[in-house]
C-alpha positions as protocol buffer text, in pm:
chain_id: "A"
residue {
  index: 1
  type: GLU
  ca { x: 3150 y: -1235 z: 2899 }
}
residue {
  index: 2
  type: ALA
  ca { x: 2780 y: -1230 z: 2786 }
}
residue {
  index: 3
  type: MET
  ca { x: 2791 y: -1592 z: 2700 }
}
residue {
  index: 4
  type: LYS
  ca { x: 2933 y: -1687 z: 3051 }
}
residue {
  index: 5
  type: ALA
  ca { x: 2659 y: -1477 z: 3209 }
}
residue {
  index: 6
  type: LEU
  ca { x: 2396 y: -1655 z: 2999 }
}
residue {
  index: 7
  type: GLU
  ca { x: 2529 y: -1993 z: 3089 }
}
residue {
  index: 8
  type: GLU
  ca { x: 2526 y: -1908 z: 3459 }
}
residue {
  index: 9
  type: LYS
  ca { x: 2167 y: -1782 z: 3436 }
}
residue {
  index: 10
  type: ILE
  ca { x: 2064 y: -2100 z: 3253 }
}
residue {
  index: 11
  type: LYS
  ca { x: 2210 y: -2307 z: 3547 }
}
residue {
  index: 12
  type: GLN
  ca { x: 2011 y: -2090 z: 3795 }
}
residue {
  index: 13
  type: PHE
  ca { x: 1684 y: -2133 z: 3603 }
}
residue {
  index: 14
  type: LYS
  ca { x: 1736 y: -2519 z: 3576 }
}
residue {
  index: 15
  type: ALA
  ca { x: 1819 y: -2535 z: 3948 }
}
residue {
  index: 16
  type: PHE
  ca { x: 1499 y: -2345 z: 4026 }
}
residue {
  index: 17
  type: ARG
  ca { x: 1291 y: -2551 z: 3797 }
}
residue {
  index: 18
  type: ALA
  ca { x: 1422 y: -2878 z: 3955 }
}
residue {
  index: 19
  type: GLN
  ca { x: 1295 y: -2792 z: 4301 }
}
residue {
  index: 20
  type: ARG
  ca { x: 1003 y: -2979 z: 4453 }
}
residue {
  index: 21
  type: ILE
  ca { x: 652 y: -2829 z: 4390 }
}
residue {
  index: 22
  type: SER
  ca { x: 614 y: -2755 z: 4765 }
}
residue {
  index: 23
  type: VAL
  ca { x: 923 y: -2527 z: 4744 }
}
residue {
  index: 24
  type: LEU
  ca { x: 812 y: -2359 z: 4419 }
}
residue {
  index: 25
  type: ILE
  ca { x: 470 y: -2259 z: 4558 }
}
residue {
  index: 26
  type: SER
  ca { x: 600 y: -2150 z: 4906 }
}
residue {
  index: 27
  type: GLU
  ca { x: 543 y: -1787 z: 5006 }
}
residue {
  index: 28
  type: ASN
  ca { x: 918 y: -1751 z: 5077 }
}
residue {
  index: 29
  type: THR
  ca { x: 1040 y: -1876 z: 4740 }
}
residue {
  index: 30
  type: LYS
  ca { x: 1250 y: -1633 z: 4555 }
}
residue {
  index: 31
  type: VAL
  ca { x: 1192 y: -1645 z: 4188 }
}
residue {
  index: 32
  type: PRO
  ca { x: 1501 y: -1577 z: 3969 }
}
residue {
  index: 33
  type: GLU
  ca { x: 1505 y: -1238 z: 3806 }
}
residue {
  index: 34
  type: ALA
  ca { x: 1432 y: -1211 z: 3438 }
}
residue {
  index: 35
  type: TYR
  ca { x: 1743 y: -1230 z: 3219 }
}
residue {
  index: 36
  type: PRO
  ca { x: 1875 y: -1039 z: 3057 }
}
residue {
  index: 37
  type: GLN
  ca { x: 1759 y: -708 z: 3209 }
}
residue {
  index: 38
  type: ILE
  ca { x: 1569 y: -511 z: 2945 }
}
residue {
  index: 39
  type: GLY
  ca { x: 1778 y: -233 z: 2801 }
}
residue {
  index: 40
  type: SER
  ca { x: 2108 y: -374 z: 2929 }
}
residue {
  index: 41
  type: PRO
  ca { x: 2417 y: -414 z: 2711 }
}
residue {
  index: 42
  type: VAL
  ca { x: 2389 y: -790 z: 2764 }
}
residue {
  index: 43
  type: GLU
  ca { x: 2032 y: -778 z: 2617 }
}
residue {
  index: 44
  type: SER
  ca { x: 2169 y: -609 z: 2310 }
}
residue {
  index: 45
  type: ILE
  ca { x: 2440 y: -861 z: 2268 }
}
residue {
  index: 46
  type: LEU
  ca { x: 2204 y: -1161 z: 2306 }
}
residue {
  index: 47
  type: ARG
  ca { x: 1946 y: -1014 z: 2070 }
}
residue {
  index: 48
  type: GLY
  ca { x: 2224 y: -949 z: 1815 }
}
residue {
  index: 49
  type: LEU
  ca { x: 2333 y: -1310 z: 1839 }
}
residue {
  index: 50
  type: CYS
  ca { x: 1970 y: -1431 z: 1787 }
}
residue {
  index: 51
  type: GLY
  ca { x: 1907 y: -1200 z: 1487 }
}
residue {
  index: 52
  type: GLU
  ca { x: 1661 y: -972 z: 1678 }
}
residue {
  index: 53
  type: HIS
  ca { x: 1876 y: -664 z: 1742 }
}
residue {
  index: 54
  type: TYR
  ca { x: 1728 y: -318 z: 1659 }
}
residue {
  index: 55
  type: ILE
  ca { x: 1961 y: -40 z: 1536 }
}
residue {
  index: 56
  type: PRO
  ca { x: 1780 y: 296 z: 1494 }
}
residue {
  index: 57
  type: SER
  ca { x: 1831 y: 542 z: 1214 }
}
residue {
  index: 58
  type: PRO
  ca { x: 2080 y: 640 z: 1093 }
}
residue {
  index: 59
  type: VAL
  ca { x: 2217 y: 291 z: 1018 }
}
residue {
  index: 60
  type: LYS
  ca { x: 2598 y: 276 z: 954 }
}
residue {
  index: 61
  type: ILE
  ca { x: 2723 y: -24 z: 761 }
}
residue {
  index: 62
  type: GLY
  ca { x: 3098 y: -55 z: 751 }
}
residue {
  index: 63
  type: ASP
  ca { x: 3271 y: 252 z: 612 }
}
residue {
  index: 64
  type: ARG
  ca { x: 2976 y: 348 z: 385 }
}
residue {
  index: 65
  type: ASN
  ca { x: 2755 y: 653 z: 420 }
}
residue {
  index: 66
  type: ALA
  ca { x: 2496 y: 620 z: 693 }
}
residue {
  index: 67
  type: LEU
  ca { x: 2143 y: 526 z: 581 }
}
residue {
  index: 68
  type: ASP
  ca { x: 1902 y: 780 z: 730 }
}
residue {
  index: 69
  type: ASN
  ca { x: 1548 y: 903 z: 638 }
}
residue {
  index: 70
  type: GLY
  ca { x: 1398 y: 689 z: 918 }
}
residue {
  index: 71
  type: LEU
  ca { x: 1556 y: 369 z: 800 }
}
residue {
  index: 72
  type: TYR
  ca { x: 1630 y: 116 z: 1079 }
}
residue {
  index: 73
  type: TYR
  ca { x: 1800 y: -228 z: 1100 }
}
residue {
  index: 74
  type: ILE
  ca { x: 1675 y: -551 z: 1260 }
}
residue {
  index: 75
  type: GLY
  ca { x: 1883 y: -859 z: 1246 }
}
residue {
  index: 76
  type: PHE
  ca { x: 2203 y: -1016 z: 1360 }
}
residue {
  index: 77
  type: SER
  ca { x: 2455 y: -784 z: 1502 }
}
residue {
  index: 78
  type: LEU
  ca { x: 2788 y: -779 z: 1691 }
}
residue {
  index: 79
  type: PHE
  ca { x: 2937 y: -560 z: 1956 }
}
residue {
  index: 80
  type: GLN
  ca { x: 3239 y: -394 z: 1809 }
}
residue {
  index: 81
  type: GLY
  ca { x: 3415 y: -65 z: 1889 }
}
residue {
  index: 82
  type: GLY
  ca { x: 3175 y: 8 z: 2176 }
}
residue {
  index: 83
  type: LYS
  ca { x: 2855 y: -26 z: 1967 }
}
residue {
  index: 84
  type: MET
  ca { x: 2636 y: -283 z: 1795 }
}
residue {
  index: 85
  type: ILE
  ca { x: 2688 y: -317 z: 1422 }
}
residue {
  index: 86
  type: PRO
  ca { x: 2496 y: -512 z: 1150 }
}
residue {
  index: 87
  type: TRP
  ca { x: 2629 y: -871 z: 1104 }
}
residue {
  index: 88
  type: MET
  ca { x: 2506 y: -1159 z: 891 }
}
residue {
  index: 89
  type: HIS
  ca { x: 2135 y: -1166 z: 785 }
}
residue {
  index: 90
  type: GLY
  ca { x: 1915 y: -863 z: 860 }
}
residue {
  index: 91
  type: ARG
  ca { x: 1667 y: -619 z: 712 }
}
residue {
  index: 92
  type: LEU
  ca { x: 1641 y: -250 z: 663 }
}
residue {
  index: 93
  type: SER
  ca { x: 1291 y: -114 z: 719 }
}
residue {
  index: 94
  type: ARG
  ca { x: 1112 y: 214 z: 767 }
}
residue {
  index: 95
  type: SER
  ca { x: 767 y: 306 z: 885 }
}
residue {
  index: 96
  type: ILE
  ca { x: 531 y: 410 z: 602 }
}
residue {
  index: 97
  type: ASP
  ca { x: 189 y: 518 z: 722 }
}
residue {
  index: 98
  type: GLY
  ca { x: 267 y: 354 z: 1060 }
}
residue {
  index: 99
  type: VAL
  ca { x: 341 y: 13 z: 909 }
}
residue {
  index: 100
  type: GLU
  ca { x: 688 y: -150 z: 887 }
}
residue {
  index: 101
  type: THR
  ca { x: 791 y: -162 z: 521 }
}
residue {
  index: 102
  type: VAL
  ca { x: 1099 y: -379 z: 451 }
}
residue {
  index: 103
  type: ILE
  ca { x: 1328 y: -189 z: 214 }
}
residue {
  index: 104
  type: ALA
  ca { x: 1596 y: -459 z: 184 }
}
residue {
  index: 105
  type: SER
  ca { x: 1661 y: -803 z: 337 }
}
residue {
  index: 106
  type: THR
  ca { x: 1977 y: -1010 z: 262 }
}
residue {
  index: 107
  type: GLU
  ca { x: 2242 y: -1230 z: 409 }
}
residue {
  index: 108
  type: THR
  ca { x: 2528 y: -979 z: 456 }
}
residue {
  index: 109
  type: PRO
  ca { x: 2547 y: -611 z: 563 }
}
residue {
  index: 110
  type: GLU
  ca { x: 2729 y: -525 z: 242 }
}
residue {
  index: 111
  type: SER
  ca { x: 2461 y: -672 z: 14 }
}
residue {
  index: 112
  type: LEU
  ca { x: 2200 y: -518 z: 241 }
}
residue {
  index: 113
  type: TYR
  ca { x: 2350 y: -169 z: 181 }
}
residue {
  index: 114
  type: ASP
  ca { x: 2371 y: -238 z: -197 }
}
residue {
  index: 115
  type: GLU
  ca { x: 2015 y: -360 z: -213 }
}
residue {
  index: 116
  type: ALA
  ca { x: 1885 y: -51 z: -24 }
}
residue {
  index: 117
  type: THR
  ca { x: 2079 y: 203 z: -224 }
}
residue {
  index: 118
  type: ASN
  ca { x: 2049 y: 45 z: -570 }
}
residue {
  index: 119
  type: PRO
  ca { x: 1699 y: -106 z: -585 }
}
residue {
  index: 120
  type: THR
  ca { x: 1547 y: -256 z: -891 }
}
residue {
  index: 121
  type: PRO
  ca { x: 1173 y: -191 z: -843 }
}
residue {
  index: 122
  type: THR
  ca { x: 1063 y: -440 z: -1119 }
}
residue {
  index: 123
  type: SER
  ca { x: 1250 y: -732 z: -964 }
}
residue {
  index: 124
  type: SER
  ca { x: 1219 y: -645 z: -599 }
}
residue {
  index: 125
  type: PRO
  ca { x: 916 y: -432 z: -523 }
}
residue {
  index: 126
  type: THR
  ca { x: 1006 y: -399 z: -150 }
}
residue {
  index: 127
  type: ASN
  ca { x: 1294 y: -173 z: -252 }
}
residue {
  index: 128
  type: SER
  ca { x: 1075 y: 84 z: -414 }
}
residue {
  index: 129
  type: CYS
  ca { x: 1047 y: 332 z: -129 }
}
residue {
  index: 130
  type: TYR
  ca { x: 1396 y: 421 z: -29 }
}
residue {
  index: 131
  type: PHE
  ca { x: 1678 y: 573 z: -246 }
}
residue {
  index: 132
  type: PRO
  ca { x: 1744 y: 604 z: -548 }
}
residue {
  index: 133
  type: LEU
  ca { x: 1517 y: 904 z: -577 }
}
residue {
  index: 134
  type: GLU
  ca { x: 1814 y: 1133 z: -514 }
}
residue {
  index: 135
  type: ASN
  ca { x: 2000 y: 950 z: -793 }
}
residue {
  index: 136
  type: ASP
  ca { x: 1710 y: 1004 z: -1034 }
}
residue {
  index: 137
  type: SER
  ca { x: 1739 y: 1308 z: -1256 }
}
residue {
  index: 138
  type: LYS
  ca { x: 1367 y: 1376 z: -1215 }
}
residue {
  index: 139
  type: CYS
  ca { x: 1400 y: 1413 z: -829 }
}
residue {
  index: 140
  type: PRO
  ca { x: 1584 y: 1682 z: -637 }
}
residue {
  index: 141
  type: PRO
  ca { x: 1867 y: 1574 z: -390 }
}
residue {
  index: 142
  type: GLY
  ca { x: 1739 y: 1441 z: -64 }
}
residue {
  index: 143
  type: THR
  ca { x: 1407 y: 1327 z: -202 }
}
residue {
  index: 144
  type: ALA
  ca { x: 1249 y: 1044 z: 1 }
}
residue {
  index: 145
  type: ILE
  ca { x: 914 y: 874 z: 17 }
}
residue {
  index: 146
  type: THR
  ca { x: 749 y: 866 z: 356 }
}
residue {
  index: 147
  type: LYS
  ca { x: 380 y: 798 z: 271 }
}
residue {
  index: 148
  type: VAL
  ca { x: 227 y: 525 z: 50 }
}
residue {
  index: 149
  type: GLU
  ca { x: 52 y: 809 z: -144 }
}
residue {
  index: 150
  type: GLN
  ca { x: 394 y: 929 z: -258 }
}
residue {
  index: 151
  type: CYS
  ca { x: 464 y: 584 z: -413 }
}
residue {
  index: 152
  type: LYS
  ca { x: 141 y: 624 z: -611 }
}
residue {
  index: 153
  type: GLN
  ca { x: 245 y: 972 z: -726 }
}
residue {
  index: 154
  type: ALA
  ca { x: 589 y: 845 z: -829 }
}
residue {
  index: 155
  type: GLY
  ca { x: 448 y: 540 z: -1012 }
}
residue {
  index: 156
  type: PHE
  ca { x: 635 y: 291 z: -800 }
}
residue {
  index: 157
  type: ASN
  ca { x: 546 y: -53 z: -685 }
}
residue {
  index: 158
  type: ILE
  ca { x: 525 y: -146 z: -319 }
}
residue {
  index: 159
  type: GLY
  ca { x: 510 y: -496 z: -184 }
}
residue {
  index: 160
  type: GLY
  ca { x: 655 y: -754 z: 50 }
}
residue {
  index: 161
  type: ASN
  ca { x: 678 y: -1113 z: 151 }
}
residue {
  index: 162
  type: LEU
  ca { x: 395 y: -1289 z: 343 }
}
residue {
  index: 163
  type: LYS
  ca { x: 472 y: -1541 z: 619 }
}
residue {
  index: 164
  type: ASN
  ca { x: 359 y: -1829 z: 393 }
}
residue {
  index: 165
  type: GLY
  ca { x: 619 y: -1732 z: 127 }
}
residue {
  index: 166
  type: ASP
  ca { x: 379 y: -1564 z: -117 }
}
residue {
  index: 167
  type: VAL
  ca { x: 476 y: -1221 z: -241 }
}
residue {
  index: 168
  type: ILE
  ca { x: 226 y: -937 z: -252 }
}
residue {
  index: 169
  type: THR
  ca { x: 279 y: -643 z: -484 }
}
residue {
  index: 170
  type: ARG
  ca { x: 67 y: -332 z: -541 }
}
residue {
  index: 171
  type: GLN
  ca { x: 143 y: -131 z: -850 }
}
residue {
  index: 172
  type: PHE
  ca { x: 59 y: 242 z: -855 }
}
residue {
  index: 173
  type: HIS
  ca { x: -14 y: 407 z: -1191 }
}
C-alpha cells in the first residue's frame, strides 16, 4: 500500500516537473503537496525502509525484555502487528549530556540487543554507557549512566566512530 502511494506520488512529481516553465511560474499553478505527510503512518513506513526510522524508549526487540533508560533506536524497521519494529541494520543510542551517544550498532536486531546488553568496553568503547551495570556485582540493580561524569567515576571508556572512519576513545581513570 505504501509503495503504491509512493509510486503514484513520484508520477505526480515527474508530471509537474515536466511542465513548461511558463506553467510552473504561473500564479495559478498548484504545487504538489509534500509527500509523505510528516507524522503519517506512510512516513514511518518509508523511513523504516530507508533506515531512518526512530523508535523511542523503551525499545522492544523480538520477545526480549524492552531496553529502557532513555535508549532509542534509529535504523531500518518494518510495520508488523500494528507497530514499527527494528529490522536489519540499526543503532541503539541515548542522549548523554545532550549529545547522541551510540550504544550499539550492528546488522540485525538480535545482534544489536546482544551488543547493547553484553558490552565489552575494551573492544567496543561505544558500549560502555548502557547495561551491564546491573549485572555487575559492584552496582545495585537498575544502575544506569546518564552523564559523562558517571563514566569517569565508573572508570569506563566512552567513544565512537567519526564520519571518516576513525575511532575516537576517551578513557576515564
